[in-house]
C-alpha positions, 0 to 999 in steps of 0.5 A, spaced: 500 500 500 505 504 501 509 503 495 503 504 491 502 511 495 509 513 494 509 512 486 502 515 485 504 521 489 510 522 485 506 521 479 501 526 481 507 531 483 510 531 476 503 531 473 501 538 477 508 541 475 508 539 468 501 541 466 502 548 470 496 546 475 500 548 481 507 552 482 513 547 484 513 550 491 506 549 492 506 542 489 512 540 494 508 542 500 501 540 498 502 533 495 506 530 500 501 532 506 495 530 502 498 523 501 501 523 508 494 524 510 491 518 506 497 513 508 494 515 515 500 518 519 496 524 521 499 529 526 505 525 525 507 529 519 509 535 523 515 532 526 517 529 519 516 536 515 520 539 521 526 534 520 526 535 512 526 543 513 532 542 518 536 538 513 535 543 508 535 549 512 543 550 511 542 550 504 537 555 504 541 560 508 547 559 504 543 560 497 540 566 500 546 570 502 550 567 496 545 570 492 545 577 496 553 577 496 554 576 488 548 581 487 551 586 491 558 585 487 554 585 480 551 592 482 558 594 484 561 593 478 566 587 480 564 583 474 564 588 469 572 587 467 571 580 466 565 581 461 569 586 457 575 581 457 570 576 455 567 580 449 574 582 447 576 575 447 570 572 443 569 578 439 561 578 440 560 571 438 555 567 442 558 560 440 565 562 443 561 565 449 558 559 450 564 554 449 568 559 454 562 558 459 563 551 459 571 551 460 570 556 465 565 552 469 570 546 468 576 550 471 572 552 477 570 545 478 577 543 479 576 544 487 570 539 487 565 544 490 559 544 486 556 550 489 563 554 488 562 552 480 555 555 480 556 561 484 563 564 480 561 562 473 554 565 474 556 571 477 561 572 472 557 570 466 550 571 467 551 579 466 554 578 460 548 573 458 543 578 460 546 584 457 547 581 450 540 577 450 543 570 450 538 565 453 540 564 460 537 556 460 544 555 455 548 558 461 545 553 466 545 547 461 553 548 460 555 549 467 551 543 469 555 539 464 561 542 467 559 541 474 557 533 473 563 532 469 568 534 474 564 532 480 567 525 478 574 527 481 576 524 487 575 530 492 568 531 489 562 529 493 559 524 489 565 520 488 567 520 495 560 518 497 560 512 492 566 509 495 564 510 502 558 506 501 561 501 497 567 500 501 572 500 496 579 504 494 578 511 491 583 508 485 579 503 484 573 507 482 577 513 479 582 511 475 578 507 470 574 513 469 579 518 467 579 516 460 571 517 460 572 523 463 576 526 457 571 523 452 565 526 456 569 533 456 570 533 449 563 531 448 560 537 452 565 542 449 561 540 442 554 540 445 556 547 448 559 549 441 552 547 438 548 551 443 552 557 441 551 556 434 543 555 435 544 562 439 548 565 434 542 563 429 537 566 434 540 572 435 540 573 427 546 576 423 546 583 427 549 578 432 550 580 440 550 588 439 543 588 435 539 585 440 539 591 444 538 595 438 544 599 435 551 597 435 554 598 442 560 599 445 563 594 450 562 599 455 555 600 454 554 593 453 557 591 460 555 597 464 550 597 470 547 602 473 552 608 474 549 610 481 550 603 484 557 602 480 563 603 485 569 603 480 574 605 486 572 599 490 574 594 485 580 592 488 577 592 495 571 588 492 576 583 488 580 581 494 574 580 499 571 575 493 578 572 493 578 571 500 571 568 500 573 563 495 579 561 498 576 560 505 570 557 502 575 552 498 579 551 505 573 549 508 575 552 515 568 556 516 561 554 515 558 556 508 552 559 511 556 563 516 561 565 511 556 568 506 552 571 511 559 575 514 561 576 507 554 579 505 554 584 511 561 586 509 559 587 502 554 592 504 558 596 509 563 597 504 559 599 498 553 602 501 554 604 508 548 608 508 543 604 511 537 606 506 542 604 501 543 597 504 535 596 505 534 598 497 539 593 495 536 587 499 529 589 497 532 589 490 535 582 490 529 579 494 525 578 488 531 573 486 532 570 493 525 569 495 523 564 490 529 560 490 529 559 498 522 558 498 523 552 494 528 549 498 524 549 504 518 547 500 523 541 498 524 540 505 517 538 507 517 533 501 523 530 503 521 530 510 515 526 509 518 522 503 523 519 508 519 519 515 513 515 512 518 510 509 515 511 502 523 512 500 524 505 502 518 502 499 520 505 492 527 502 493 525 495 495 520 495 490 525 497 484 530 492 487 525 486 487 523 488 480 530 487 477 531 480 474 537 476 475 539 476 467 540 483 468 546 482 473 551 483 467 548 490 466 547 493 473 552 499 471 546 501 466 541 499 470 544 503 476 545 509 471 538 509 469 535 509 476 539 514 478 536 519 474 529 519 478 532 517 485 537 522 486 532 527 484 527 525 489 531 522 495 538 524 497 545 522 494 547 518 500 540 515 501 541 512 493 548 510 494 
């Protein structure tokens, strides 16, 4: 019974989102509660939801202040020189921009930290995509490709978790993956090239500079709001961001507290007036609230899914359905199963 309810809940959840009957946040909250009540857990759902929220709260806090920090840095013009440099290197070519995004993300991903990859790459490249009219979904796609490729590194989270769960040596898992990583990297670069070509065709013969109307200089394309820009504080902001990244990679300070402190310092340095600080926070609230609310809503979904043992029921049902003759093909079976399972349950639970 629990297995049937678990599968039905996931199907209903996906159907409501894909048909746009409910927003993702509302569906993540309402659907598991309804099915939890149907399963007879009643008031026991409260502690489950709280447990799920507690598990994802650190992620929500980190994202909230990370978005605020990098939003302030973008306002202050920290990444304008990067945008200008990229424009000079690519010569206004969408193809080169997209491929460059992938290579940048892959390089940043060498530290094995996915959050760092998204933060640095998106903070540096998103203004360029927005101001030149490139599709931001392409940015998300190529960054995800780079992140998933480089997460295979021994110091990456997924590989370490898999090795720990399987009780094997890291070399046994990683060394055979080196050649596949190289081939995959070449393929991802090719995909980025294709996506860039599509953007080039979509933007038309006038290219990037025709998107906003007329031929624009590099300064005009990269320039933000002059009233918010702090060119004199460029090196101060750069050192603050560099220090933030160094401490982040060293993992000597909790990520959440690190971004909270960095955001406070960024506001004090660039916008010392309390009214300016209030305005900057309000300006970025539109980007922060949807992301953070989705994280906490996912906490309810995960909490009920785990607390009611629906996750265990789904896992056991899948294991029982795998026939013996698939033994030689378990690598493919595991890869296919990982797509839905790592979406609905945590990586650790799946491994």
